[in-house]
ZAMARGU-4260 file (C-alpha; in steps of 0.2 Angstrom, whole numbers, plus 5000, padded with zeros to 4 digits):
<rodrens>
0) 5754/5632/5297 | 5766/5645/5302 | 5764/5661/5292 | 5783/5661/5291 | 5782/5646/5280
5) 5771/5655/5268 | 5782/5670/5268 | 5797/5659/5262 | 5788/5659/5245 | 5785/5678/5244
10) 5799/5681/5232 | 5794/5666/5221 | 5776/5674/5220 | 5783/5691/5216 | 5793/5684/5201
15) 5778/5675/5195 | 5767/5690/5197 | 5779/5701/5188 | 5780/5690/5173 | 5761/5691/5172
20) 5756/5709/5176 | 5758/5725/5167 | 5766/5735/5181 | 5775/5733/5197 | 5760/5740/5207
25) 5748/5727/5199 | 5760/5713/5203 | 5762/5719/5221 | 5743/5719/5223 | 5740/5702/5216
30) 5753/5695/5227 | 5745/5703/5242 | 5728/5696/5237 | 5736/5679/5236 | 5744/5679/5253
35) 5728/5686/5261 | 5718/5672/5252 | 5730/5659/5259 | 5729/5666/5277 | 5710/5667/5276
40) 5710/5648/5271 | 5721/5644/5285 | 5710/5654/5297 | 5695/5644/5291 | 5704/5628/5296
45) 5711/5623/5279 | 5727/5613/5278 | 5740/5618/5265 | 5752/5603/5263 | 5761/5610/5248
50) 5763/5629/5251 | 5772/5634/5235 | 5759/5624/5224 | 5745/5631/5233 | 5751/5649/5232
55) 5755/5648/5214 | 5738/5641/5209 | 5729/5654/5220 | 5739/5668/5211 | 5734/5661/5194
60) 5716/5661/5199 | 5718/5679/5205 | 5727/5684/5189 | 5713/5676/5178 | 5700/5685/5189
65) 5710/5701/5185 | 5710/5697/5167 | 5691/5694/5166 | 5688/5711/5175 | 5699/5720/5162
70) 5689/5711/5148 | 5672/5716/5155 | 5678/5734/5159 | 5688/5739/5144 | 5696/5756/5146
75) 5693/5765/5131 | 5685/5781/5113 | 5664/5792/5093 | 5666/5790/5076 | 5656/5804/5069
80) 5667/5815/5079 | 5682/5810/5069 | 5687/5822/5055 | 5699/5820/5041 | 5717/5823/5043
85) 5720/5841/5045 | 5734/5854/5047 | 5728/5862/5063 | 5722/5856/5080 | 5703/5855/5075
90) 5705/5836/5074 | 5708/5834/5093 | 5694/5827/5102 | 5688/5837/5118 | 5672/5831/5126
95) 5672/5843/5141 | 5658/5840/5154 | 5645/5836/5141 | 5637/5820/5146 | 5631/5815/5129
100) 5648/5818/5121 | 5656/5808/5136 | 5645/5793/5132 | 5650/5794/5114 | 5668/5795/5119
105) 5666/5780/5130 | 5658/5770/5115 | 5672/5776/5104 | 5685/5770/5116 | 5676/5753/5117
110) 5675/5751/5098 | 5693/5757/5095 | 5699/5743/5106 | 5693/5730/5093 | 5704/5737/5080
115) 5720/5730/5075 | 5735/5738/5084 | 5743/5746/5068 | 5726/5755/5065 | 5722/5758/5083
120) 5739/5766/5087 | 5738/5780/5073 | 5720/5784/5077 | 5724/5786/5096 | 5740/5796/5092
125) 5732/5808/5080 | 5715/5811/5088 | 5718/5809/5106 | 5737/5813/5108 | 5737/5827/5096
130) 5752/5821/5086 | 5754/5826/5068 | 5755/5814/5054 | 5774/5817/5053 | 5777/5814/5072
135) 5767/5798/5071 | 5777/5792/5056 | 5793/5796/5065 | 5788/5787/5081 | 5782/5771/5072
140) 5795/5771/5058 | 5783/5771/5044 | 5780/5783/5029 | 5768/5797/5031 | 5757/5790/5017
145) 5755/5774/5027 | 5750/5784/5042 | 5737/5793/5032 | 5731/5777/5024 | 5729/5769/5041
150) 5719/5784/5048 | 5707/5783/5033 | 5705/5764/5035 | 5702/5766/5054 | 5689/5780/5051
155) 5681/5769/5038 | 5680/5753/5049 | 5673/5763/5063 | 5660/5773/5053 | 5654/5757/5045
160) 5647/5751/5061 | 5661/5743/5070 | 5649/5741/5085 | 5646/5725/5077 | 5662/5719/5084
165) 5654/5718/5101 | 5641/5706/5095 | 5646/5687/5097 | 5638/5671/5095 | 5636/5669/5114
170) 5647/5653/5113 | 5651/5645/5129 | 5670/5642/5130 | 5677/5625/5126 | 5692/5617/5134
175) 5708/5609/5128 | 5718/5594/5135 | 5736/5595/5129 | 5748/5581/5124 | 5766/5581/5117
180) 5776/5570/5105 | 5795/5571/5107 | 5802/5579/5123 | 5813/5590/5132 | 5812/5609/5135
185) 5801/5618/5147 | 5784/5610/5143 | 5777/5613/5160 | 5779/5632/5158 | 5772/5632/5141
190) 5757/5621/5146 | 5754/5630/5162 | 5751/5646/5152 | 5736/5639/5144 | 5730/5624/5154
195) 5719/5635/5166 | 5717/5650/5154 | 5700/5648/5144 | 5703/5664/5135 | 5720/5657/5128
200) 5712/5640/5124 | 5697/5647/5115 | 5708/5659/5105 | 5718/5643/5100 | 5701/5635/5095
205) 5694/5649/5085 | 5710/5651/5075 | 5711/5632/5071 | 5700/5631/5055 | 5708/5646/5046
210) 5720/5660/5049 | 5711/5675/5056 | 5716/5694/5059 | 5716/5699/5077 | 5700/5710/5075
215) 5691/5695/5069 | 5698/5684/5083 | 5692/5698/5095 | 5675/5699/5087 | 5672/5680/5088
220) 5678/5678/5106 | 5669/5695/5112 | 5685/5703/5119 | 5693/5719/5113 | 5708/5717/5102
225) 5719/5727/5114 | 5716/5714/5127 | 5720/5698/5117 | 5735/5705/5108 | 5747/5701/5123
230) 5739/5683/5124 | 5742/5680/5106 | 5760/5686/5106 | 5763/5674/5120 | 5755/5660/5111
235) 5766/5664/5096 | 5782/5665/5107 | 5778/5648/5114 | 5775/5641/5096 | 5757/5637/5099
240) 5751/5649/5086 | 5759/5656/5070 | 5757/5672/5060 | 5755/5673/5041 | 5764/5687/5031
245) 5747/5695/5029 | 5745/5698/5048 | 5733/5683/5051 | 5735/5671/5065 | 5732/5652/5066
250) 5734/5638/5078 | 5750/5628/5073 | 5746/5611/5080 | 5733/5597/5078 | 5716/5598/5088
255) 5706/5582/5089 | 5688/5580/5095 | 5679/5566/5105 | 5670/5561/5089 | 5687/5558/5081
260) 5690/5544/5094 | 5673/5537/5097 | 5670/5534/5078 | 5686/5524/5076 | 5685/5513/5092
265) 5675/5498/5086 | 5686/5497/5070 | 5701/5494/5081 | 5693/5481/5092 | 5687/5472/5076
270) 5705/5473/5069 | 5713/5465/5085 | 5700/5451/5085 | 5702/5447/5067 | 5721/5446/5069
275) 5723/5439/5086 | 5730/5422/5080 | 5746/5432/5076 | 5745/5444/5090 | 5742/5431/5103
280) 5756/5420/5098 | 5768/5436/5099 | 5762/5440/5116 | 5765/5422/5122 | 5782/5422/5114
285) 5787/5438/5124 | 5781/5431/5140 | 5791/5415/5137 | 5807/5424/5132 | 5806/5436/5147
290) 5804/5421/5159 | 5819/5412/5152 | 5831/5427/5155 | 5844/5422/5168 | 5843/5439/5178
295) 5824/5437/5182 | 5826/5422/5193 | 5828/5433/5208 | 5813/5444/5205 | 5799/5434/5212
300) 5782/5431/5204 | 5775/5449/5206 | 5790/5458/5199 | 5791/5446/5185 | 5773/5449/5181
305) 5777/5467/5180 | 5792/5465/5169 | 5781/5453/5157 | 5768/5467/5157 | 5781/5480/5153
310) 5788/5470/5138 | 5772/5466/5131 | 5765/5483/5132 | 5781/5491/5125 | 5780/5479/5110
315) 5762/5481/5106 | 5763/5500/5108 | 5778/5500/5096 | 5767/5491/5083 | 5752/5502/5087
320) 5762/5518/5084 | 5776/5513/5072 | 5769/5502/5059 | 5757/5516/5053 | 5773/5525/5047
325) 5788/5516/5042 | 5798/5533/5044 | 5792/5535/5062 | 5810/5532/5068 | 5816/5546/5057
330) 5803/5558/5062 | 5811/5575/5065 | 5803/5584/5080 | 5807/5603/5077 | 5819/5611/5090
335) 5809/5623/5100 | 5812/5639/5111 | 5816/5635/5128 | 5825/5619/5123 | 5818/5602/5118
340) 5810/5595/5102 | 5792/5592/5101 | 5775/5592/5092 | 5760/5596/5102 | 5742/5590/5099
345) 5726/5593/5110 | 5709/5586/5112 | 5694/5599/5112 | 5679/5597/5123 | 5664/5608/5121
350) 5656/5615/5136 | 5645/5603/5145 | 5652/5589/5135 | 5647/5572/5142 | 5664/5563/5146
355) 5655/5547/5149 | 5657/5543/5130 | 5676/5540/5135 | 5672/5528/5149 | 5674/5513/5138
360) 5687/5520/5127 | 5697/5525/5142 | 5698/5507/5148 | 5707/5503/5131 | 5719/5517/5130
365) 5737/5519/5137 | 5737/5535/5146 | 5752/5546/5138 | 5762/5532/5131 | 5779/5526/5136
370) 5787/5538/5148 | 5805/5538/5153 | 5814/5549/5166 | 5832/5549/5171 | 5842/5555/5186
375) 5860/5558/5187 | 5861/5561/5206 | 5860/5543/5212 | 5874/5537/5223 | 5886/5524/5216
380) 5880/5524/5198 | 5881/5535/5183 | 5862/5537/5181 | 5846/5528/5185 | 5831/5528/5173
385) 5813/5525/5176 | 5803/5517/5162 | 5784/5516/5164 | 5767/5516/5156 | 5751/5523/5164
390) 5738/5509/5161 | 5720/5508/5164 | 5719/5490/5171 | 5728/5483/5186 | 5737/5499/5188
395) 5736/5517/5195 | 5737/5527/5179 | 5740/5543/5189 | 5753/5536/5201 | 5762/5553/5201
400) 5747/5561/5209 | 5749/5550/5225 | 5764/5560/5231 | 5762/5575/5220 | 5769/5579/5203
405) 5784/5589/5209 | 5789/5575/5221 | 5787/5561/5208 | 5796/5568/5194 | 5810/5577/5204
410) 5813/5564/5217 | 5805/5547/5215 | 5820/5540/5205 | 5834/5544/5218 | 5822/5539/5232
415) 5818/5522/5224 | 5837/5519/5221 | 5841/5523/5239 | 5828/5511/5246 | 5834/5498/5233
420) 5852/5500/5240 | 5846/5499/5258 | 5850/5517/5263 | 5840/5526/5277 | 5829/5540/5272
425) 5829/5547/5289 | 5843/5561/5286 | 5840/5563/5268 | 5836/5579/5259 | 5819/5572/5251
430) 5804/5583/5255 | 5794/5578/5270 | 5779/5577/5259 | 5787/5563/5249 | 5793/5554/5264
435) 5776/5555/5272 | 5768/5548/5256 | 5777/5532/5256 | 5762/5522/5264 | 5751/5529/5250
440) 5764/5524/5237 | 5764/5506/5245 | 5745/5505/5245 | 5741/5513/5228 | 5756/5512/5216
445) 5764/5495/5220 | 5781/5504/5217 | 5785/5499/5235 | 5780/5486/5247 | 5785/5480/5265
450) 5795/5466/5271 | 5791/5466/5289 | 5795/5484/5295 | 5807/5487/5280 | 5801/5496/5265
455) 5808/5488/5249 | 5806/5492/5230 | 5793/5481/5222 | 5797/5484/5203 | 5810/5476/5192
460) 5827/5484/5195 | 5841/5479/5182 | 5857/5485/5174 | 5857/5493/5157 | 5865/5477/5149
465) 5850/5467/5156 | 5837/5480/5150 | 5845/5479/5133 | 5840/5460/5133 | 5822/5466/5136
470) 5823/5478/5123 | 5829/5465/5111 | 5814/5454/5115 | 5803/5469/5112 | 5811/5473/5095
475) 5809/5455/5089 | 5791/5455/5094 | 5788/5471/5085 | 5797/5465/5069 | 5786/5449/5070
480) 5770/5459/5071 | 5775/5470/5057 | 5780/5456/5045 | 5765/5446/5048 | 5751/5459/5049
485) 5759/5476/5046 | 5752/5477/5028 | 5735/5473/5035 | 5737/5486/5048 | 5742/5500/5036
490) 5727/5495/5025 | 5716/5496/5040 | 5722/5514/5043 | 5718/5520/5025 | 5703/5531/5027
495) 5705/5533/5046 | 5716/5548/5045 | 5709/5564/5053 | 5707/5578/5042 | 5716/5595/5046
500) 5714/5612/5039 | 5723/5616/5023 | 5736/5627/5032 | 5741/5612/5043 | 5743/5599/5030
505) 5762/5601/5029 | 5766/5603/5047 | 5755/5589/5056 | 5764/5572/5053 | 5752/5558/5047
510) 5756/5548/5063 | 5748/5561/5074 | 5733/5561/5062 | 5731/5542/5064 | 5731/5543/5083
515) 5712/5541/5085 | 5712/5525/5074 | 5727/5517/5084 | 5726/5522/5102 | 5716/5506/5107
520) 5726/5493/5098 | 5738/5489/5111 | 5726/5488/5126 | 5713/5479/5116 | 5726/5466/5112
525) 5730/5464/5131 | 5712/5463/5136 | 5709/5449/5122 | 5725/5440/5129 | 5718/5441/5146
530) 5701/5434/5141 | 5709/5420/5132 | 5721/5417/5148 | 5737/5420/5138 | 5743/5435/5148
535) 5738/5444/5165 | 5723/5432/5168 | 5730/5427/5185 | 5733/5445/5191 | 5721/5452/5204
540) 5733/5466/5211 | 5741/5482/5206 | 5753/5477/5192 | 5761/5493/5184 | 5772/5491/5169
545) 5787/5500/5177 | 5805/5496/5178 | 5820/5504/5185 | 5837/5503/5175 | 5854/5509/5181
550) 5869/5513/5171 | 5886/5510/5179
</rodrens>
């Protein structure tokens, strides 16, 4: 790769680093380290297919390394050296060249960094910067009595053995996997801030069961307060954490564990089997009604099977999700900073967790639910929408990885539309990496196929009016399920709700707390239908539940 291609992304890296680092010089250093790492990788024979993504990921690793160095080597102040508030300069700390005093000074700085900011700033201002009580009060905008109170509190905390703050339970960091209900806004930016940051993730985990003051959070994670303050502030800004009036911090969303899912798995399979006479009849009805639609006559067997699968999956997931809460359609997702309205939840995995417990459950779960994306840049129509499920059987549940997330979510819809309309991609503006991935999209996703030398779209394409006919079949199927077994389903869910800490009772909707008891209902119904040769029993190829819908 030409070095000039890397340099094209230098400004982007500089902006990313500036948003992370404390100073311009630190930002410049981390950008230089990132570029050098990329050049070294190329020199060793590495191939960088997506420079921007490669550089951004490398910079984040460099940033996390920088953070860890800061946490291990806190710059910091002896407690017995602190005097009461005085009127002269005798309170100023001066250690000179005395090695013993210098060691005590280092210990004091280390311990000071575990204190809350409002306490720490008055201690540093008074004992190290030599400011008077009145000066500190003026700078901080607080009464002099408050300054004196905080000085007294700080001395008391330190003299009582604050060195305990450096003792931890030696816990190994856990990891979170994030998901969202709702949509819109800059989810990618918010999630990227924590997805590779184990410090942020474990602060979130530690503050889940109960609100904690920053010094207590610092003690539990084993990192001085001064170094976690900025992280917690960012988590609050992105509404992943919240703060009480008493300056205590807590995680403001639901965290689930593998046990929440594993313990509720068999019950879901039993429910489906016990009620399959009803479920099976509804699935058969969906398939029959879809096959009778006039516009599907030109689809061919494989496209028709994908459309059947989409309609069946949509109806079953609607029942899986919506029947648990009749107010589901009226659920209000809070408006968030950065746009969008969403409620987040996460799954927690302890270090060394055996993911094999999910092997069987994973084959019964829809990955992420029903996803819809829309493009308004498609020639000849107002917009085109892609509706899809990521399914664990006869599908590639991570089809977006085939061409890269950025390519898939930014360009796949207009590219599919251009191919469907017979337009050449030779002189298009699509990224080369997307064009080059077409053979893989054909082989691994079944979104495209070949007719001789020609690439064609291999999923159902329909107008909005035609899609509304599918939607009507889906709604009728859901209503039938809800009428016949909805009461049984809600009764089944009683006692299956995940418990949450008291401070989250009002903010976490019941439907999210029911998820571990509902996430296998739809796919276990499909598997049972397949075993009974009602649906998909004749499929032995990649058959994604994906449709492309255009608005004129």
